N, C-alpha and C positions, 0 to 999 in steps of 0.2 A: 430216401427211396422207399416206397411202399411195397411190401411183399404180399402177394395174393396167394395164400396157402392152398395147395391142392392142384389147381389147374394151371399153375404158372409154368408155362413152357416157353417164355419169351427169350429171344436171343439178345435183346437190347433192354437195358434198364429203362424204366419209365418213372416219371416224377409227376406229382400232383401239380398241375400248372394250369390255371384257368385261362382259356383263350376262346375266341369265337370261331365257329366253323360253319361254313356254308357248304352244303352237300347237294350236288346236282345228281338226281337219281331218276333218270327217264325210264329205266327198265321197270320200276315199281309203279309207274304212272304218277309219280310225284316229281314236279319240276325242281323245286328248291326247298331244302330243309335247313333252317337256322337253328343251331344248337350250341352247346358249350362242351368243353372237354372234361372228362373225369381225370385223365392223365395223358401224357404224351411222351414219346421216345423217338429214337432214330428210326425204328422200324414201323411205327404207326401211332395211332391215336385211339383212345377210347372215348366215345361220345355218348350222350344220354338222349334217348328218343322217347316219345310217347307211343310210337308205333314200332312194330317188329319189322325188321328188314332182313330179307333172305340172305343166308350165308352164300358166299361166292358171288354176290351181286356186285357188278362193277359200278363205281361212283366216280365223280369228279369232285375234288376237294378244293376249298379255298380257306386257308387257315390264317387268322389274324393273331400273331404271337404277342400282340400288345407291346411290342418293343420299338415302335415307331418306324419299323421297316416295312417294305412292301409285303403284301399278303403272299403267302406261299400257295402256289397253285400246282396241283399234280393229280394224277389218277390214283385211285385206290380200289381196294377190294375188301368187302366185308368178310372177315375170317371167323368171327364168332358173334353170338348174341346171347344174352342172358336176361330173362325177365326178373326184375327185382321182386322181392317178396311183398305180398299185399300188406303184411303186417308192418312194413316200414312206414313210419309216419311222415318222414321228410320227403320221400320221393315214391309214393305208391304207384304201381302199375306203369312204371317206366322200364325201358330196356337199356342195358349197357351194351353198346355195339362196338366191337373191335374192328378197326379198319387198318389194313396194311397199306403203307405208302407204296406206290409204284411210280416209276420215272421221276423221282425226287431229284432235283438238281443238286450238284455238289455245294453250291452256295447256300441253298436252303438247308441242306443236311448239316452244314457247318453251323448255321444259326441255331438249329435245334440242339446240336451237340453242345454248343457253348452254354445254352440255358440249362440243359440237363446237368452238366458238370458243375456249373455255378451253384445250382440248388442242392445237388448232392453234397458238395463241400460245406454249404451252410448247415445242412442237416447233421453232418458229422460233428460240427462244432457244438451242437446243442446237447 
C-alpha cells in the first residue's frame, strides 16, 4: 500500500493497480475520456488526465480491472484534483484526479476488495 504523506484522508486503503477507465463527463462538455489508474480502492480511484476536471463534478465510470470479469460500471464524483509539477519528466502537465465511487454494487465492491487484499498481502511479503 502506498501512503501519500500530508493530504491522505482516505477511509479506504488504495493500491497501485493499473486498469483502464472510461469516464463519461457530459457536464464538462466532454463525452468520453479514456485513461488509466494511478491507484484504486474500495472508496474510489485516482486517474491521470491531461485536463483539469472540476471538483464535485459528477461522472459515469467504466472500470476494466483486467481480471477477465465484466467492466465495473457506476457513478462517481470528482473529490479532488492536483496538477503535477511541470518539472516531472515522466508525466508533465497532467492532473491526478480523485473520483469517489457512488452506487457501486456489492459484487463489484467485493472484486475490488479481493484485489486490494491480495496485493497488500504480496507487498507485506516483500
